[in-house]
N, C-alpha and C positions, 0 to 999 in steps of 0.2 A: 504494500500500500504506500502511495506517495505521501511523504511527510509534508504537512501543510504549514509548519512553522519551524523556526530555528532557535526558539527559546530554550536555553540550556537549563534543565531542571535542577542543576546544582549551582552553577555560577551565576546565572541570571536571577534565579530565585533568591540567592543570597543577597544580591544587590537590591532587589525589591524589598526583601525583609529588613535590610539595614535602613532603607528609606522609610518603611513603616515604623520602625523603632524610633527614628529621628522625629518623625511627624507626631507619633504618639507621646513621646517624651517632651515635645515642645508644642503644645496645643496652639493651633492657628498658623503654624509654620508650614509652608508649602514645599514639597519635595518632588522632584521630577523623576518619572519612570519612563520617559520618552524612548530612550535607547532600548530598554527591555520590551516595552509595548510594541515597538516597531518590528519585533521579531515574531509577532503573532498576527494573524489575519482576521478580518471581519470587523464589524462595527463595535464589538464588545471586547476588543483586544486588551483594553485596560483592565476590565473585569477579569479576563482570563489570566492575565499576569498576576493579579492579586490572588485569584483562586489557586493557581498552580504553586504559589508561595505558601499559602496558609493551609491548604487542604491535603489530606491523604485518605487512604481507604477507611480510616477509623473516625474521621471527622464528619458529623452530619451537617448538611447544608440545605438551604432552600433557595430556589430562584423563583418562587411563587408560581404564577401561571405561565411563565415564559418557558415553554417546553423546549424550544430550540437551545436556549442558554443552558437549561438543565442538562440536556444531552451533551452539549459541548464540555461542560464542567465534569460531568461523569466520565466522558471519554478520556479527558486529559489528566484527571486526578484520581479516578476510581473512588471518590468520596460518595457517601451515602445520601441520596436525596430523601428528605423527610418533610413533614408538615412544619410550617413556620414556627410553631410553638415548641418544637423539639430541636430546632437547628442551633448549632453554635454560630454559624454565619448565615445571614440572610442577605441575598443580593437583590436590591431594589432597582427597578428601571423606570418607574413612574412615580411622580409625586402623589398621585391619587392612591397609591398602595400604602403610603407611609403611615397614615393614622391607624389603619387596621393592623399593620405589621407591628407597630409599637405597642399596641394593646396585647398582642399575642406573644411577642418575643420574650424569651427567658430573661428575667431581671435578676437572677441569682437569689441567694438566701442570705440571711444575716450571718450564718455560719460560713457560707461559701459564696461571697459576693462575686468572686471571679468566675463563677459558673454561669454568668449572664451571657447573653448573645451579643454579637457584633453585627451591626447593620452596615453593609457596604452599598453606598448609593452613588450612582453615576449621575452627576449634575449636568443638565443640558447647557449648551453654550448660549451666549448672548444675554446673560442675566445681568441685571443691575447688582451692584454690590453695596454692602452696608458696613459701616464701621461700628464695631461692638466692643464691649469690655469683657475679657475673660478673666476668671479667677479660679483658683483651685490648684491641685497638684501639677507641678511642671510650669506653673505660671508665677512670676514674681509680682506679688501684690495684685493689682488689677492692670492688665495689659490691653491696650487698644490694638485691634487687628481688623483688617478689612476682609470680609467673607462674602460670597455670593448670597443674595437674598434668600435663596432656598435653604442654604445652610442655617441662616439665622431662624428661618421659619421652623426647620426641623428641630433645632435646639429649644425653641419655645414650646413645641409640641411635646418634646421629651420632658421638659420641666413641668408641664401640665399633668404629667403622669404621677407626680408627687411620690416618687420612689422613696422608700425608707432608707436612710443612710446606713451602710454604704452600697446599697443596691442600685441598679440602673443598667443602662445599655451603653456600649461604646459605638461611636460612629467612625467609619472610614469614608470620606467623601472623595470621589474621583472627579477631578475638575477638567474642563475642556482642554486645557493646555498640557495634557498628559502629566498632571500633578496630583499628588495626594495631599489631603488635609485631614487630620484626625482630631477628634474631640472625645477624650475618655469620659467614662460615666460620671466621675466626680467633679468634672470641670463645669462651671456655671457661666452663664452669659447674662449681661444686661446691656441696655442701650447706651451708647456713648453720647448721644445727643446731636451727632453730626449728620445723621440721616443717610440717605441714599447717594451713591455716586455711580458714574458709568464705569463699566469694566473695559470699555474700548481703549485699546492702546496699552493694555497690560502686557 
């Protein structure tokens, strides 16, 4: 069978993993996976790069109703597709899916908060951006960062869930310019007061 990608499951996965670690340890910081993403084909190459980095045969995942994406991830990782409420990683491709996913996703327990789910969401291009203030682990005091409007909306929806500390869900956002932006479950957001700005020219 003809190989459809040149993504190295060791070397390239390590580079994506280091990018994820950097973004998760520094909430709001963007980290590029362009070189690794370009070694995969299709409209979901960025999702596949993250999936091939984080998943293996023992890790349950959900791509919701996106059957084509489910089959791609299954083929490349041999991970187990499950219902959203059972998944360690939930891959979201539409903003309309997010409220339901957040209600169903694992939030961990007080004894094992790390058993919560991670939502991986591909943000569409052409979005306005908003300056917000982040606070929590990995953030010095309150730090102003600029994020796509949909990232801010997702964080507001997450806060509305009112998880009991230290429970919650992690976010990995896939941005249009082949970048990652991560928001761990204990990081909180508030408005900076500067409002919206255009993302054109970033």
